N, C-alpha and C positions, 0 to 999 in steps of 0.2 A: 505488419513488418514490411520493413524499410532499408532495402537492400541497394549496399553501396557498392560501387565497381571494385570491383576486386575480394571483395567478403566471401567469394566463394571459389575455392580454389582446385585445380583439378591436377590431380597427381595420376600421370596414365601407367606408370608401373603399378601404383598399389589399384588401380583399376582392375589391372590386366591380374590380379595377384586375386582379388576378391572374384573374378569373373569365374575364375578355373574351381572356386570353392564352392560357387552357385550353382545348381543343375535348374532345369524347369520348376521343379516342386519347390525347390527355395527359393527361388526368383520371385515366384505366384505367392509365398507366403509371407515372403516379407514385403508385396506389395500390398498384400489386404492385411497387413498388419500395421503398414505408416498410412494406408489411408483411413482404418479405424481408428487410430491415433490420432492426424489429422481431423477428424471431424468432433471429437471429443473434446479437442486442445485447446482451450482458449485464443491459443499465438497462430493457431492453424499453421506452423510451418515445416511441415513434414513432406509438402508437398510443395513444389515448386514450378513452375508452365514458364513455356519460353514463348517468345513473341509469337512464333509462329503458330505454336500451340492455340494460342489466343484466337489470333488471325479464324484460326481454322472454327474455335469454338464458336467463334458469330459465324462466322458463315453456314455453320449449323445451325442454330437457334438454341444452342443448349447453352447452359448455367454450368457454371465453374462446381456448383455444389453438385448437381446430376451424376455428371462424370465422375468427380472423387468419392460418392455414395456408388456410385456400379464398380468403383475400383476394388472393393471391399468385397464383393464375391467374383471379380474376373477372373480369367482363368489365361496363360502363357498359353500360346498356338504357334510363334515363332519365336526362334531363338538366337538373337545376336551376337555372335565375339567381340570381344573388344579390342579385336587387332584391329587398326588404324582409325576406333573411336574412344574418346575420352573416356568413356564409361560404358560399360556395362547392358546391353539391353534388349530389349524384347518386344512383340508385337503381343497385346492382349486382346480378349476379345470381353466387351463385360454387357451388360444390359441396361439402359436407363428404367427409372423405375414407370416409364410407360409401355417398356416390354421392346422397347425398339434397341435392336443392336447397335452397339460403338464398337471401333477399332482404338488404341491407344497403341503409342510408340514409347514406352516407357526405359528411361533410365536408370537404374540405379548405383546410388552414391550410399555402397555402402557406410563409408570411412564415415559420412559424417550423416549417417542415419536418415537419409530422404529420397524422395521420389523424385525424378525429373520429367514432365511431361512435355514431350517434343513435339508430337501432332494428335491429333482425333480428328476421327472424320465416321460414317456411317458407311460399312461398305455396302457396295453394291453388286445386285446380282449378276452382272455382263463378268464382273473377278473374281466372285465367292460360289461357291456350293452352299445349299440351300441350311447347312449347317453352319454358313460363319466361321466356318475352323478351315477351312478346303479353299486354297485357289484351285480355280479352275485353270487345264492346260493352256 
């Protein structure tokens, strides 16, 4: 899929409306659904990646497919409001097929039926409890 400049437009007013309607479970279900659709679609256009997200993917030594498959069973561990953001987003916890934990910040563009991966990283023991869901104080 080739994306041309201006092909994706964000409506911050619409994003706020969608954010208000989506709770954590709705976001989890939307993320899982788009990840599954993306894997089985010949176009694989349900998940878009930021430049930063791809850079972090390379830094971690992961493949896009590994992360995208992990999204299918991920859970929302932190919810970020749309205030001062173009889209509502959240922090998810997923596990790669190797069992390695993965965090990703996912922006949800419900109006365009897509996910936008802002960043991915391996959570550190210094910052996270052993469950990888809870930040240390």
